[in-house]
C-alpha positions in Angstrom: -10.8 -14.1 -6.1 -9.3 -14.5 -2.5 -6.1 -14.7 -0.6 -3.7 -16.7 -2.6 -1.7 -19.7 -1.6 1.5 -18.0 -2.1 3.4 -20.4 0.3 3.6 -23.0 -2.4 5.2 -20.6 -5.0 7.6 -19.4 -2.3 8.8 -22.9 -1.4 9.0 -23.9 -5.1 11.2 -20.7 -5.6 13.6 -21.6 -2.7 13.9 -25.3 -3.7 14.6 -24.4 -7.5 17.5 -21.9 -6.1 18.8 -24.6 -4.0 19.0 -27.1 -6.9 20.8 -24.4 -8.9 23.0 -23.1 -5.9 21.4 -19.7 -6.4 22.3 -19.3 -10.0 19.7 -17.6 -11.9 17.7 -16.5 -9.0 16.5 -13.3 -10.5 14.9 -15.3 -13.5 13.5 -18.0 -11.2 11.7 -15.3 -9.2 10.4 -13.7 -12.4 9.2 -17.2 -13.7 7.7 -18.5 -10.5 6.5 -15.4 -8.5 5.9 -12.8 -11.4 4.6 -15.0 -14.2 1.7 -16.2 -11.8 0.2 -12.7 -11.7 0.6 -11.7 -15.3 -3.1 -12.2 -16.0 -3.7 -8.9 -14.0 -1.4 -7.0 -16.3 -1.8 -8.0 -19.8 -0.4 -4.9 -21.2 3.1 -5.5 -19.7 5.7 -8.3 -19.4 7.0 -10.1 -16.5 10.2 -8.0 -16.2 8.1 -4.9 -15.6 6.0 -6.8 -13.0 9.1 -7.8 -11.2 10.6 -4.4 -11.1 7.4 -3.0 -9.8 7.1 -5.7 -7.0 10.8 -5.4 -5.9 10.4 -1.5 -5.9 7.6 -1.8 -3.4 8.9 -4.4 -1.1 9.1 -7.9 -2.6 12.0 -9.9 -1.1 15.3 -9.8 -3.2 16.1 -12.9 -5.3 19.3 -13.1 -3.4 17.4 -13.9 -0.1 16.5 -17.5 -1.3 18.7 -19.2 1.3 16.6 -17.6 4.2 13.2 -17.8 2.4 11.9 -21.1 3.8 12.8 -20.0 7.3 10.9 -16.7 6.9 7.8 -18.4 5.4 7.6 -20.9 8.3 7.8 -17.9 10.7 5.0 -16.1 8.8 2.9 -19.4 9.1 3.5 -19.6 12.8 2.2 -16.1 13.1 -1.0 -17.2 11.1 -0.5 -14.2 8.6 -2.7 -16.0 5.7 -5.5 -16.7 8.3 -5.3 -13.0 9.7 -5.4 -11.6 6.1 -8.3 -13.9 5.1 -10.4 -13.0 8.1 -9.6 -9.2 7.7 -10.5 -9.2 4.1 -13.8 -11.0 4.7 -14.7 -8.4 7.4 -13.7 -5.3 5.4 -15.4 -6.4 2.4 -18.6 -6.8 4.2 -18.1 -3.6 6.1 -17.2 -1.3 3.2 -19.3 -3.3 0.5 -16.0 -3.7 -1.4 -15.2 -5.6 -4.5 -13.6 -9.0 -4.7 -10.0 -9.0 -5.0 -7.1 -11.4 -5.2 -4.5 -10.9 -2.4 -1.0 -12.1 -2.7 1.3 -12.1 0.6 5.1 -12.2 0.2 7.9 -11.5 2.6 9.2 -8.1 2.6 12.8 -7.6 1.6 15.1 -7.8 4.7 16.6 -4.5 3.9 13.1 -3.0 4.6 12.3 -5.1 7.5 15.6 -4.9 9.5 18.6 -3.2 8.3 17.3 0.3 8.0 15.2 2.0 10.7 13.7 4.4 8.0 12.3 1.5 6.1 8.9 0.0 7.0 8.4 -3.6 8.1 5.4 -3.8 5.9 4.1 -2.4 2.7 1.5 -3.0 0.0 0.5 -2.0 -3.4 -3.0 -2.1 -4.6 -4.7 -2.2 -8.0 -8.4 -2.4 -8.8 -8.5 -6.4 -8.9 -5.3 -7.5 -7.1 -3.4 -6.6 -3.9 0.1 -7.3 -2.9 1.1 -7.4 0.6 4.8 -7.5 1.7 5.4 -8.4 5.3 7.9 -9.2 8.0 7.7 -12.2 10.4 8.1 -9.6 13.3 4.7 -8.1 12.6 2.1 -8.5 15.4 -1.7 -9.3 14.4 -2.8 -5.6 14.7 -0.1 -4.4 12.3 -1.0 -7.0 9.8 -4.8 -5.9 10.1 -3.7 -2.3 9.8 -2.0 -3.0 6.6 -4.9 -5.0 5.1 -7.2 -2.2 6.0 -5.1 0.6 4.4 -4.4 -1.3 1.3 -8.0 -2.8 0.7 -9.3 0.7 1.3 -7.3 1.8 -1.7 -8.9 -1.1 -3.7 -12.4 0.3 -2.8 -11.5 3.8 -3.6 -10.1 2.8 -6.8 -13.3 1.2 -7.7 -15.2 4.3 -7.0 -12.8 6.5 -9.2 -13.1 3.9 -11.9 -10.0 5.2 -13.7 -6.9 3.6 -15.0 -3.5 4.6 -13.1 -2.6 7.0 -15.8 -5.9 9.0 -15.5 -5.8 9.5 -11.7 -4.9 13.0 -10.7 -2.7 14.1 -7.9 -5.7 15.3 -5.9 -7.1 11.7 -6.2 -3.8 10.2 -5.1 -3.5 12.3 -2.1 -7.1 11.6 -1.0 -6.5 7.8 -1.7 -3.7 7.8 0.9 -5.5 9.9 3.4 -8.6 7.6 3.3 -6.5 4.4 3.6 -4.9 5.6 6.8 -7.9 7.3 8.2 -9.7 3.8 7.8 -7.0 2.3 10.1 -7.8 5.0 12.8 -11.6 4.4 12.6 -11.1 0.7 12.9 -8.2 0.3 15.5 -7.3 3.8 16.9 -4.4 6.1 16.9 -2.0 3.5 18.3 -1.9 1.7 15.0 -1.8 4.7 12.5 1.5 5.5 10.7 3.9 8.1 12.1 3.8 10.3 9.2 0.0 11.2 10.1 1.3 13.6 12.7 4.8 14.4 11.3 4.3 18.1 10.6 2.3 21.1 12.2 -0.7 22.2 10.4 0.9 25.6 9.4 4.0 23.7 8.0 1.8 21.3 6.0 -0.6 24.0 4.7 2.3 26.1 3.4 3.6 23.1 1.3 0.2 22.4 0.2 -0.7 25.9 -1.0 2.6 26.5 -2.7 3.5 23.4 -4.2 0.6 20.9 -4.2 -2.4 23.1 -5.3 -0.9 24.2 -8.6 -0.4 20.5 -9.5 -3.5 18.9 -8.2 -4.6 18.3 -11.9 -1.4 16.4 -12.8 -2.4 12.8 -14.0 -0.6 9.5 -13.6 0.3 7.9 -10.5 3.7 7.6 -11.6 3.9 11.4 -11.6 2.9 11.6 -8.0 5.7 10.0 -6.2 7.7 13.1 -5.3 4.6 14.7 -3.9 3.7 11.7 -1.8 6.9 10.4 -0.6 8.9 13.7 -0.6 12.8 14.0 -1.2 15.7 15.5 0.4 16.7 18.9 -1.0 13.4 19.6 -2.7 10.3 21.6 -1.6 8.7 18.3 -0.5 9.8 16.9 2.9 9.6 13.4 3.7 6.0 11.8 3.5 4.4 15.0 3.0 1.8 14.0 0.6 0.8 11.0 2.8 0.5 13.4 5.8 -1.4 16.0 4.1 -3.8 13.3 2.7 -4.5 12.1 6.1 -5.0 15.6 7.6 -7.4 16.4 4.8 -9.6 13.4 5.5 -9.2 13.8 9.2 -10.3 17.4 9.3 -13.1 16.9 6.8 -14.5 14.3 8.8 -14.3 16.3 12.0 -15.7 19.6 10.4 -18.4 17.9 8.2 -19.1 14.6 9.7 -18.7 12.2 11.3 -19.0 9.8 8.4 -18.6 5.9 8.3 -16.0 4.9 5.7 -18.4 3.4 3.5 -19.7 7.1 3.0 -16.3 8.6 2.7 -15.3 6.2 -0.1 -18.1 7.7 -2.2 -17.3 11.4 -1.8 -15.3 13.0 -4.5 -11.8 14.4 -3.8 -12.8 17.9 -4.4 -15.7 17.6 -1.9 -13.2 16.2 0.9 -10.7 18.9 0.2 -13.1 21.7 0.1 -14.6 20.7 3.5 -11.2 20.2 5.1 -8.7 22.5 6.8 -6.9 22.4 3.3 -9.7 24.1 1.5 -8.5 25.9 -1.6 
């Protein structure tokens, strides 16, 4: 397991699209990009994999015309080398598991057209990690992304539960640990804006009223509203991410300091109980 050579897959996809003048680009993306990772998800088909990757930031099939140019920009920025070095460093630092890492361009809508969309994103599973990146990212931003997402892999190993069995409490702490890892490694400059989006009183009110009654809810797919928030609901934007970070931050401040290797082995209940968000 290692950082995979996705450049060849990306160039193959772009060239096949050129040959067919863009016809069937969606199918080609599924056959070339998604079929290559089906071994990690034996219980689903490639259509499901494609849907999940697109939802989390994978470039759209219609972007095939500019794909080669985008990949060359990523190469000039040494993205694959940076990820390899960071993965090796973090695995040794945290005693983390081996994982396969796939790097793809992020959809242009996310990277350029809408200011409220990130220029980078990732999705972590216990044995595979997908990183979606823009050529405009600098080295520190790439390292921060790897740290956040690989931290998820390490936490998932500790929890040792399938996605359907993970509780809301665990999901909140997973996100909090991921961004707190970025702070510990690289400082406040590189943490996400949502870490300081709300005052403590605001966050605690939402936590106590809307999160605490549902902390037992299982299944990552059932946690999206809590984590990301949504307009015209009791959950403001990024509220679960914000609360998760503040729980881990205040726990470490009150009970620590701890190195990340120690934090990764603490239960979600213990971290919550020792934080400013104790139930």
